[in-house]
C-alpha positions as CSV (number, residue, x, y, z in Angstrom):
1,M,84.3,84.5,-15.1
2,S,83.7,81.1,-13.6
3,P,81.0,78.9,-15.1
4,S,78.8,79.1,-11.9
5,T,79.0,82.9,-12.0
6,D,78.1,82.9,-15.7
7,R,75.1,80.6,-15.0
8,M,73.9,82.8,-12.1
9,L,74.1,86.0,-14.2
10,N,72.2,84.4,-17.1
11,R,69.6,83.2,-14.6
12,V,69.2,86.7,-13.0
13,K,69.0,88.2,-16.5
14,S,66.2,85.7,-17.5
15,V,64.3,86.5,-14.3
16,Y,64.5,90.3,-15.1
17,L,63.4,89.9,-18.7
18,F,60.5,87.7,-17.6
19,I,59.3,90.3,-15.1
20,R,59.8,93.1,-17.7
21,K,57.7,91.2,-20.3
22,R,54.9,90.2,-17.9
23,G,54.6,93.5,-16.0
24,T,53.9,92.3,-12.5
25,V,54.5,88.7,-11.4
26,T,54.4,86.8,-8.1
27,T,57.3,85.0,-6.5
28,Q,55.3,81.8,-7.0
29,E,55.0,82.4,-10.7
30,L,58.8,82.8,-10.9
31,V,59.3,79.6,-9.0
32,E,57.1,77.7,-11.4
33,E,58.4,79.4,-14.6
34,F,62.1,78.8,-13.8
35,D,61.6,75.5,-11.9
36,M,63.8,76.7,-9.0
37,T,63.3,76.9,-5.3
38,Q,61.8,79.9,-3.7
39,R,65.1,80.6,-1.9
40,T,67.0,80.7,-5.2
41,I,64.4,83.0,-6.7
42,Q,64.5,85.3,-3.7
43,R,68.3,85.5,-4.0
44,D,68.0,86.6,-7.6
45,L,65.3,89.1,-6.7
46,N,67.6,90.5,-4.0
47,I,70.3,91.1,-6.6
48,L,67.8,92.8,-8.9
49,T,66.4,94.9,-6.0
50,Y,69.9,95.9,-4.9
51,N,70.6,97.1,-8.4
52,N,67.3,99.0,-8.5
53,L,66.0,96.9,-11.4
54,V,62.9,95.5,-9.7
55,K,60.7,96.5,-6.8
56,S,58.0,94.9,-4.8
57,P,54.8,97.0,-4.9
58,S,53.2,94.6,-2.4
59,R,54.3,91.5,-0.6
60,G,55.1,88.6,-3.0
61,K,54.7,90.7,-6.2
62,W,57.4,92.1,-8.4
63,T,57.7,94.6,-11.1
64,V,60.5,96.4,-12.9
65,T,61.6,99.9,-12.0
66,K,61.9,102.8,-14.5
67,R,65.7,102.4,-14.6
68,K,66.9,102.2,-18.1
69,V,68.8,99.0,-18.9
70,N,70.6,97.8,-22.0
71,V,70.2,94.0,-22.3
72,S,72.6,92.2,-24.6
């Protein structure tokens, strides 16, 4: 895997774990926690949503789905 792909996967994993730990978070909380642009956070959330790992119960808020995940 290329270094940039590895970095991106680690970032997406960190975002997922943060949401799982906190329960429900806002997009702005993610921007502040990870010190990234809103666009980058949105890309990561799109990846997680596509893989049915997070969902948005209301605009700008995110929570994990019931899908089982092994995180290593």
